[in-house]
MARBA-3410 file (N, C-alpha, C, O; in Angstrom, 1 decimal):
171
1.1,-1.2,0.0,0.4,0.1,0.2,0.7,1.2,0.3,0.3,2.1,1.0 ~ 1.9,1.2,-1.0,2.7,2.3,-0.6,2.4,3.7,-1.7,1.5,3.4,-2.5 ~ 2.6,4.4,-1.7,2.1,6.0,-2.3,0.9,6.5,-1.9,0.3,7.3,-2.6 ~ 0.5,6.1,-0.9,-1.2,6.3,-0.4,-1.4,8.1,-0.4,-0.5,8.6,0.3 ~ -2.3,9.1,-1.0,-2.4,10.2,-0.8,-2.3,10.6,0.3,-2.4,9.8,1.2
-2.1,11.5,0.5,-1.8,12.8,1.8,-3.3,13.2,2.2,-3.7,14.2,1.5 ~ -4.0,12.7,3.0,-5.4,13.4,2.9,-5.4,14.5,3.0,-6.4,15.0,2.5 ~ -4.7,15.3,3.5,-4.7,16.9,3.4,-5.1,17.4,1.9,-5.5,18.6,1.7 ~ -4.9,16.4,0.9,-5.3,17.3,-0.2,-6.9,17.0,-0.3,-7.4,17.4,-1.4 ~ -7.8,16.4,0.5,-8.8,16.1,0.2,-9.5,17.3,0.8,-8.9,18.3,1.3
-11.0,17.2,0.7,-11.7,18.1,1.6,-12.4,17.5,2.8,-12.8,16.3,2.8 ~ -12.6,18.3,3.8,-12.8,18.3,5.3,-14.5,17.6,5.4,-15.5,17.9,4.8 ~ -14.2,16.7,6.0,-15.6,15.8,6.3,-16.2,16.0,7.6,-15.5,16.9,8.2 ~ -17.3,15.5,8.4,-17.8,15.4,9.4,-17.6,14.1,10.1,-17.5,14.0,11.4 ~ -17.4,12.8,8.9,-17.2,11.9,9.6,-16.2,11.4,10.8,-16.4,10.5,11.7
-14.9,12.2,10.7,-14.1,11.7,11.5,-14.4,12.5,12.9,-13.8,12.1,13.9 ~ -15.4,13.8,12.7,-15.6,14.3,13.7,-16.8,13.3,14.8,-16.6,13.2,16.0 ~ -18.0,12.8,13.8,-18.8,12.2,14.1,-18.1,10.8,15.0,-18.3,10.4,16.1 ~ -17.3,10.2,14.0,-16.6,9.2,14.9,-15.9,9.4,16.1,-15.8,8.4,16.8 ~ -15.2,10.6,16.6,-14.1,11.3,17.6,-15.3,11.1,18.3,-15.1,10.2,19.1
-16.7,11.6,18.2,-17.9,11.9,19.2,-18.4,10.5,19.7,-18.8,10.1,20.8 ~ -18.2,10.0,18.5,-19.0,8.2,19.1,-18.0,7.4,19.9,-18.5,6.9,20.9 ~ -16.6,7.1,19.6,-15.6,6.9,20.5,-15.5,7.7,22.0,-15.2,7.2,23.0 ~ -15.8,8.8,21.9,-15.4,9.4,23.4,-16.9,8.9,24.5,-16.8,8.5,25.6 ~ -18.5,9.1,23.7,-19.4,8.3,24.4,-19.2,6.6,24.5,-19.7,5.9,25.4
-18.6,6.2,23.5,-18.4,4.5,24.1,-17.5,4.3,24.9,-17.5,3.2,25.4 ~ -16.2,5.4,25.3,-15.7,5.0,26.2,-16.0,5.1,27.6,-15.5,4.6,28.6 ~ -17.3,6.0,27.6,-17.7,6.7,29.0,-18.8,5.5,29.2,-19.6,5.6,30.2 ~ -18.8,4.6,28.3,-20.1,3.3,28.8,-19.5,2.3,29.7,-18.5,1.7,29.3 ~ -20.3,2.1,31.1,-19.5,1.3,32.2,-19.8,-0.2,31.4,-20.7,-0.5,30.5
-18.7,-0.8,31.9,-18.2,-2.2,31.9,-18.4,-3.1,32.6,-17.8,-2.7,33.7 ~ -19.0,-4.4,32.9,-19.3,-5.4,33.8,-17.8,-6.0,33.6,-17.4,-6.7,34.6 ~ -16.8,-6.0,32.5,-15.5,-6.9,32.8,-14.4,-6.2,33.5,-13.9,-5.2,33.1 ~ -14.1,-7.0,34.6,-13.2,-6.0,35.5,-11.9,-5.7,34.6,-11.3,-4.6,34.6 ~ -11.5,-6.9,33.6,-10.2,-6.4,32.8,-10.5,-5.6,32.1,-9.7,-4.7,32.0
-11.6,-5.4,31.3,-12.0,-4.3,30.3,-12.3,-2.6,31.4,-11.9,-1.5,31.0 ~ -12.8,-2.9,32.2,-13.3,-1.8,33.0,-11.5,-1.0,33.0,-11.3,0.2,32.6 ~ -10.3,-2.0,33.7,-9.3,-1.0,34.1,-8.7,-0.3,32.6,-8.0,0.7,32.9 ~ -8.6,-0.6,30.9,-8.4,-0.2,30.0,-9.1,0.7,30.0,-10.3,0.8,30.2 ~ -7.8,1.7,29.5,-8.4,3.2,28.7,-8.1,3.5,27.4,-7.5,4.5,26.9
-9.1,2.1,26.5,-9.0,2.3,25.1,-8.8,3.9,24.3,-9.7,4.7,24.3 ~ -8.0,4.0,23.8,-8.3,5.8,23.0,-8.3,5.6,21.6,-7.5,6.0,20.7 ~ -9.3,4.9,21.6,-9.9,4.7,20.0,-10.0,6.1,19.7,-9.4,6.4,18.6 ~ -10.6,7.2,20.3,-10.7,8.4,19.9,-9.8,9.1,19.1,-10.1,9.9,18.2 ~ -8.1,8.5,19.6,-7.4,9.3,19.1,-6.9,9.0,17.5,-6.1,9.7,17.0
-7.5,7.8,16.8,-7.1,7.7,15.3,-8.2,8.7,14.8,-7.6,9.6,14.2 ~ -9.3,8.8,14.7,-10.0,9.8,13.9,-9.1,11.1,14.2,-8.4,11.5,13.4 ~ -9.2,11.6,15.4,-8.2,12.6,15.8,-6.9,12.7,14.9,-6.6,13.7,14.2 ~ -6.1,11.5,15.0,-5.2,11.6,13.9,-5.4,11.9,13.1,-4.6,12.6,12.6 ~ -6.7,11.7,12.0,-7.0,12.1,10.9,-7.3,13.5,10.5,-7.0,14.2,9.5
-8.2,14.0,11.8,-8.3,15.4,12.0,-7.2,16.0,11.8,-7.1,16.8,10.8 ~ -5.9,15.8,12.8,-4.8,16.5,12.5,-4.1,16.4,11.4,-3.1,17.0,11.4 ~ -4.3,15.8,10.5,-3.8,15.1,9.3,-4.8,16.0,8.0,-4.1,16.2,7.0 ~ -6.0,16.4,7.9,-6.8,16.9,7.1,-7.0,18.2,7.6,-6.8,19.1,6.8 ~ -7.3,18.5,8.9,-8.0,19.8,9.3,-7.5,21.0,8.4,-6.3,21.1,8.4
-8.3,22.3,7.4,-7.4,23.1,7.7,-8.1,24.6,7.9,-7.9,25.7,7.4 ~ -9.0,24.2,8.9,-9.7,25.5,10.1,-8.9,25.8,10.9,-8.1,25.1,11.4 ~ -9.1,27.5,11.3,-8.0,27.8,12.6,-9.0,27.4,13.7,-8.5,27.4,14.8 ~ -10.4,27.1,13.7,-11.1,26.8,14.6,-11.2,25.0,15.5,-11.7,24.6,16.6 ~ -10.3,24.4,14.3,-10.4,22.8,14.6,-9.6,22.4,16.3,-9.9,21.5,17.0
-9.1,23.0,16.4,-8.6,23.2,17.8,-9.1,23.0,19.2,-8.7,22.4,20.2 ~ -10.3,24.0,18.8,-11.1,24.6,19.9,-12.2,23.4,19.6,-12.6,22.7,20.6 ~ -12.5,23.2,18.8,-13.4,21.5,18.5,-13.2,20.4,19.3,-14.1,19.7,19.9 ~ -11.6,20.1,19.3,-11.0,19.0,19.9,-10.9,19.3,21.3,-11.2,18.4,22.1 ~ -10.6,20.2,21.5,-10.5,20.8,23.4,-12.1,21.0,23.5,-12.1,21.3,24.7
-13.5,21.0,23.2,-14.3,20.6,23.6,-15.3,19.0,23.6,-16.3,18.8,24.2 ~ -14.4,18.2,22.7,-14.3,16.9,22.8,-13.8,16.4,24.1,-14.4,15.6,24.8 ~ -12.5,17.0,24.2,-11.8,16.6,25.3,-12.1,17.0,26.9,-11.7,16.7,28.0 ~ -13.2,17.9,26.5,-13.7,17.9,27.7,-15.2,17.4,28.3,-15.7,17.4,29.5 ~ -15.7,17.1,27.2,-16.9,15.9,27.2,-16.2,14.8,27.5,-16.8,14.2,28.4
-15.0,14.3,27.1,-14.3,13.2,27.3,-14.0,13.2,29.1,-14.2,12.2,29.8 ~ -13.7,14.1,29.4,-12.9,14.7,31.0,-14.7,14.4,31.7,-14.8,13.5,32.6 ~ -15.8,15.0,31.3,-17.2,14.8,32.0,-17.3,13.5,31.8,-17.0,12.6,32.6 ~ -17.6,13.2,30.7,-18.1,11.5,30.9,-17.3,10.2,31.6,-17.8,9.1,31.7 ~ -16.4,10.6,31.8,-14.9,9.8,32.4,-14.5,10.4,33.5,-13.3,10.1,33.7
-14.8,11.3,34.4,-15.3,11.7,35.4,-13.5,11.7,35.9,-13.0,11.2,36.9 ~ -13.0,12.5,35.0,-11.6,13.2,35.1,-11.5,14.3,35.6,-12.7,14.8,35.8 ~ -10.5,15.2,36.1,-10.4,16.4,36.5,-10.2,17.2,35.3,-9.3,17.2,34.4 ~ -11.3,18.1,35.4,-11.3,19.3,33.9,-10.1,19.5,33.1,-9.2,19.3,33.8 ~ -9.9,19.8,32.1,-8.7,19.6,31.4,-7.7,18.6,31.3,-6.6,19.0,31.1
-7.8,17.2,31.4,-6.7,16.0,31.5,-7.2,15.9,30.1,-6.6,16.5,29.2 ~ -8.4,15.0,29.9,-8.5,14.7,28.4,-8.4,15.7,27.1,-8.2,15.4,25.9 ~ -8.6,17.2,27.9,-9.3,17.5,26.6,-7.3,18.5,26.4,-7.0,18.6,25.2 ~ -6.6,18.8,27.0,-5.4,19.1,27.2,-4.7,18.3,26.2,-4.2,18.8,25.2 ~ -4.6,16.8,26.5,-4.1,15.7,25.9,-4.7,15.5,24.5,-4.0,14.8,23.7
-5.8,16.1,24.0,-6.4,15.6,22.6,-5.8,17.1,21.9,-5.5,17.1,20.7 ~ -5.5,18.4,22.8,-5.2,19.3,21.8,-3.3,19.4,21.6,-2.6,20.0,20.8 ~ -3.0,18.5,22.7,-1.4,18.0,22.3,-1.2,17.3,21.2,-0.2,17.4,20.5 ~ -2.3,16.1,21.1,-2.4,15.2,20.0,-2.6,15.8,18.9,-2.2,15.3,17.9 ~ -3.1,16.5,19.0,-4.2,16.9,17.7,-3.0,17.8,16.9,-3.0,17.8,15.6
-1.8,18.6,17.6,-1.0,19.7,17.3,-0.1,18.6,16.6,-0.1,18.2,15.4 ~ 0.9,18.1,17.8,1.8,17.0,17.1,1.3,16.4,15.8,2.2,16.5,14.9 ~ 0.1,15.7,15.3,-0.3,15.4,14.4,0.2,16.5,12.9,0.6,16.2,11.8 ~ -0.2,17.8,13.6,-0.3,19.1,12.5,0.9,19.2,12.5,1.3,19.6,11.4 ~ 1.9,18.8,13.5,3.4,19.0,12.9,3.8,18.0,11.9,4.7,18.2,11.1
3.0,16.5,12.0,3.6,15.8,11.0,3.1,15.9,9.5,3.6,15.3,8.6 ~ 2.3,16.4,9.6,1.4,16.3,8.3,2.4,16.4,7.2,2.5,15.5,6.5 ~ 3.3,17.8,6.9,4.2,17.9,5.9,5.3,16.5,5.8,6.0,15.9,4.9 ~ 5.3,16.3,6.9,6.9,15.0,7.2,6.0,13.9,6.3,6.5,13.4,5.3 ~ 4.6,13.6,6.7,4.3,12.0,6.3,3.9,11.9,4.8,3.9,10.9,4.1
3.4,13.4,4.4,2.5,13.8,3.1,2.9,12.7,1.9,2.0,12.3,1.2 ~ 3.8,12.3,1.8,4.1,11.2,0.6,4.3,10.0,1.2,4.8,9.2,0.4 ~ 4.1,9.4,2.4,4.3,8.2,3.2,3.6,7.2,2.8,2.6,7.5,2.3 ~ 3.9,6.4,2.9,3.2,5.1,2.7,2.5,4.5,3.7,2.8,4.9,4.8 ~ 1.4,3.4,3.5,0.9,3.7,5.3,1.3,3.1,6.3,0.6,3.1,7.4
2.8,2.3,6.1,3.4,2.1,7.2,3.8,3.1,8.1,4.1,3.0,9.3 ~ 3.8,4.3,7.3,4.9,5.4,8.0,3.6,6.1,8.6,3.8,6.6,9.6 ~ 2.5,6.1,8.2,0.9,6.8,9.0,1.0,5.9,9.9,0.9,6.4,11.0 ~ 1.3,4.7,10.0,0.6,3.8,11.6,1.7,3.8,12.6,1.5,3.5,13.7 ~ 3.2,4.2,11.8,4.4,4.4,12.4,3.8,5.7,13.5,3.5,5.8,14.7
4.0,6.4,12.3,3.8,7.6,13.3,2.3,7.8,14.2,2.2,8.5,15.2 ~ 1.7,7.4,13.8,0.5,7.3,14.9,0.9,6.4,16.1,0.5,6.7,17.2 ~ 1.7,5.3,15.9,2.2,4.6,17.0,3.1,5.4,18.0,3.2,5.2,19.2 ~ 3.7,6.3,17.2,4.6,7.1,18.5,4.4,7.9,18.8,4.9,8.2,19.9 ~ 3.3,8.8,18.0,2.2,9.8,18.5,1.2,9.4,20.0,0.7,10.2,20.8
1.1,8.2,19.8,-0.1,7.9,20.9,0.8,7.3,21.7,0.4,7.6,22.8 ~ 1.9,6.5,21.9,2.9,6.1,22.6,2.8,7.5,23.8,2.2,7.5,24.8 ~ 3.8,8.6,23.0,4.3,9.9,23.8,2.7,10.6,25.0,2.8,10.9,26.1 ~ 1.4,10.5,24.0,0.3,10.7,24.5,0.2,10.1,25.8,0.3,10.8,26.9 ~ 0.0,8.5,25.6,-0.1,8.0,26.5,1.0,7.9,28.0,0.8,7.6,29.2
2.1,8.3,27.2,3.3,8.4,28.6,2.5,10.1,29.5,2.5,10.5,30.6 ~ 2.3,10.4,28.5,2.1,12.4,28.8,1.0,11.8,30.2,1.2,11.7,31.4 ~ -0.1,11.6,29.5,-1.0,10.8,30.3,-0.9,10.3,31.9,-1.5,10.7,32.9 ~ -0.2,9.5,31.9,0.6,8.5,32.5,1.1,9.7,33.8,0.5,9.9,34.9 ~ 2.2,10.4,33.2,2.4,11.5,33.8,2.0,12.2,34.5,2.4,12.5,35.6
0.9,12.8,33.9,-0.4,13.7,34.5,-0.8,13.1,35.7,-0.7,13.6,36.8 ~ -1.3,11.7,35.3,-1.7,11.2,36.7,-0.9,11.2,37.5,-1.5,11.5,38.6 ~ 0.6,10.8,37.6,1.4,10.2,38.2,1.3,11.9,39.4,1.1,12.1,40.6 ~ 1.4,12.7,38.5,1.5,14.1,39.5,0.2,14.5,40.0,0.4,15.4,40.9 ~ -0.7,14.4,39.9,-1.8,14.4,40.6,-2.4,13.1,41.3,-2.6,12.0,40.8
-2.6,13.6,42.9,-2.8,12.7,43.7,-4.2,12.1,43.9,-4.5,11.2,44.7 ~ -5.1,12.8,43.0,-6.4,12.1,43.0,-6.3,10.7,41.8,-7.0,9.7,42.0 ~ -5.4,10.8,40.9,-5.5,9.8,39.8,-4.7,8.3,40.3,-3.5,8.3,40.6 ~ -5.4,7.2,40.2,-4.9,6.6,40.3,-4.7,5.0,39.2,-5.3,4.0,39.3 ~ -3.4,5.5,37.7,-3.4,5.1,36.7,-2.2,3.7,37.1,-1.0,3.8,37.6
-3.1,2.2,36.8,-1.7,1.3,36.8,-1.1,0.9,35.3,-1.8,1.0,34.3 ~ -0.3,0.7,35.1,0.6,1.1,34.2,0.5,-0.3,33.1,0.4,-0.1,31.9 ~ 0.4,-1.4,33.7,-0.1,-2.1,32.3,-1.4,-2.3,31.6,-1.6,-2.6,30.4 ~ -2.2,-1.8,32.6,-3.6,-2.1,31.8,-3.4,-0.5,30.8,-4.0,-0.4,29.8 ~ -2.5,0.4,31.3,-2.7,1.7,30.3,-1.7,1.1,29.2,-2.3,1.2,28.1
-0.8,0.6,29.2,0.6,0.5,28.1,-0.6,-0.8,27.2,-0.9,-0.9,26.0 ~ -0.9,-1.7,28.1,-2.2,-2.5,26.8,-2.8,-1.5,26.3,-2.7,-1.3,25.1 ~ -3.4,-1.0,26.8,-4.3,0.1,26.2,-4.1,1.0,24.8,-4.8,1.2,23.9 ~ -2.8,1.4,25.2,-1.5,2.0,23.8,-1.6,1.2,22.9,-2.1,1.5,21.8 ~ -1.1,-0.3,23.2,-1.0,-1.0,22.3,-2.0,-1.9,21.5,-1.9,-2.5,20.5
-3.4,-1.7,22.7,-4.5,-2.3,21.6,-5.0,-0.7,20.9,-5.6,-0.9,19.8 ~ -4.9,0.0,21.1,-5.0,1.5,20.3,-4.6,1.5,18.9,-5.1,1.7,17.8 ~ -3.0,1.0,19.2,-1.9,0.9,17.9,-2.4,-0.6,16.7,-2.2,-1.0,15.6 ~ -3.0,-1.2,17.9,-3.6,-2.6,16.6,-4.8,-1.9,16.0,-4.9,-1.9,14.7 ~ -5.8,-1.4,16.6,-6.6,-0.8,15.5,-6.5,-0.1,15.0,-7.6,0.1,14.4
-5.6,0.9,14.8,-5.3,2.0,13.7,-5.9,1.6,12.2,-6.7,2.4,11.6 ~ -5.5,0.4,11.7,-5.7,0.4,10.4,-7.3,0.3,10.0,-7.8,1.0,9.1 ~ -8.0,-1.0,11.2,-9.4,-1.1,11.2,-10.0,0.5,10.9,-10.6,0.6,9.8 ~ -9.9,1.5,11.5,-10.4,3.0,11.8,-10.2,3.6,11.0,-11.2,4.2,10.5 ~ -8.8,3.7,10.6,-8.1,4.9,9.5,-8.5,4.3,7.9,-8.9,5.1,7.1
-8.4,3.6,7.8,-8.8,2.8,6.1,-10.1,3.4,5.8,-10.1,4.3,4.9 ~ -11.5,3.0,6.7,-12.0,3.7,6.6,-13.3,5.4,6.2,-14.4,5.7,5.7 ~ -11.7,6.2,7.1,-11.9,7.1,6.9,-11.0,7.9,5.9,-11.3,8.9,5.3 ~ -9.9,7.4,6.0,-9.3,7.4,4.4,-10.3,7.3,3.4,-11.0,8.3,3.3 ~ -10.4,6.7,2.8,-11.1,5.5,1.3,-12.7,6.2,1.4,-13.4,5.9,0.4
-13.6,7.2,2.7,-14.4,7.8,2.5,-14.2,9.4,2.3,-15.2,10.1,2.1 ~ -12.7,9.8,2.5,-12.8,11.0,2.1,-12.3,11.3,0.6,-12.4,12.3,-0.2 ~ -11.6,10.1,0.6,-11.0,9.7,-0.8,-11.8,9.9,-1.9,-11.4,10.6,-2.9 ~ -13.4,9.2,-1.7,-14.4,9.3,-2.6,-15.1,10.5,-2.6,-15.6,11.1,-3.6 ~ -15.3,10.9,-1.4,-15.9,12.5,-1.2,-15.2,13.2,-2.3,-15.7,13.9,-3.2
-13.9,13.1,-2.1,-13.2,14.1,-2.9,-13.3,13.9,-4.5,-13.8,14.8,-5.2 ~ -12.9,13.0,-4.9,-13.7,12.9,-6.0,-14.7,12.7,-6.9,-15.1,12.4,-8.1 ~ -14.9,12.8,-5.9,-17.4,13.2,-6.2,-17.4,14.8,-6.3,-18.2,15.4,-7.0 ~ -16.5,15.5,-5.5,-16.1,17.3,-5.5,-15.7,17.6,-6.7,-16.3,18.4,-7.4 ~ -14.6,16.9,-7.0,-14.1,17.2,-8.5,-14.8,17.1,-9.5,-14.5,17.9,-10.4
-15.8,16.3,-9.6,-16.5,16.2,-11.2,-17.8,17.0,-10.9,-18.6,17.2,-11.8
END
């Protein structure tokens, strides 16, 4: 799958924002399985990665912060915890836009993996600095790797839907 076009060449759609909202809402749903309850799956970072590569609006960081605040409220975290991580992750994605613009899918996946590991590390360090938050390292690292493994499953539909929409707009 070498030679993927840069998603920023296409027009932006509402689908990544809708998926971001859906994953934030799904993340807040309680789970009766004890092992799953400790995982903090960050599947919302995958559409956020796509938004970071495609968004051209100056208001996008504000929307990203609002989604983060919603995640803070629904997950009962201190206000600003996830919203600051969402904005930092978005800005990291924007900074990588030019670097991976002509890369293969593998470079997208590796870049996402590195950025998500940095974000999870920052989240763990923020939680360690706070006396109120007690995150255990093993479920947190496992959540990070599960998120990296799910990247192609969620990113491909976003990419191809955006590509199809862009092709329709050209005609």
